[in-house]
C-alpha positions in Angstrom: 118.7 45.5 114.7 122.1 46.8 113.7 125.4 44.9 114.1 126.4 47.4 116.8 123.2 46.8 118.7 123.7 43.0 118.5 127.4 43.3 119.6 126.4 45.6 122.5 123.7 43.1 123.6 126.2 40.2 123.4 128.7 42.2 125.4 126.1 42.8 128.2 125.9 39.1 128.8 129.3 39.4 130.3 129.2 40.3 134.0 132.5 42.1 134.0 131.4 44.2 130.8 128.0 45.0 132.4 129.5 46.0 135.7 132.1 48.2 133.9 129.5 49.8 131.6 127.2 50.7 134.5 130.0 52.1 136.6 131.0 54.4 133.6 127.3 55.4 133.2 126.9 56.4 136.9 130.2 58.3 136.6 129.0 60.3 133.6 125.6 60.8 135.1 127.1 62.2 138.3 129.6 64.4 136.3 126.7 65.8 134.3 124.5 66.6 137.4 127.5 68.3 139.1 128.1 70.5 135.9 124.5 71.4 136.0 124.7 72.3 139.7 127.8 74.4 139.1 125.9 76.3 136.3 123.0 76.8 138.7 125.4 78.3 141.3 127.0 80.6 138.7 123.7 82.0 137.6 122.7 82.6 141.3 119.8 80.3 141.5 117.9 80.3 144.9 119.4 78.4 147.8 116.1 76.3 147.9 116.7 75.2 144.2 120.4 74.5 144.8 119.5 72.4 147.9 117.0 70.4 145.7 119.7 69.7 143.2 122.1 68.7 145.9 119.4 66.4 147.4 118.7 64.9 144.0 122.5 64.1 143.5 122.7 62.6 147.0 119.7 60.4 146.2 121.3 59.3 143.0 124.5 58.4 144.5 122.8 56.4 147.3 120.8 54.4 144.8 123.8 53.7 142.5 
């Protein structure tokens, strides 16, 4: 295990760090999913496929 991994694991023991880390991860995940949806819209994917993506994002947001 590298020094960085040990440090990260130690930081995860802090509730504040863990909460902040997870919030940022969720934000980045949503941002990525929205960019992917935007690309799909630009290339004119079918409405059914776009709705599936929106539903997927909605489920992710509700679970976060």
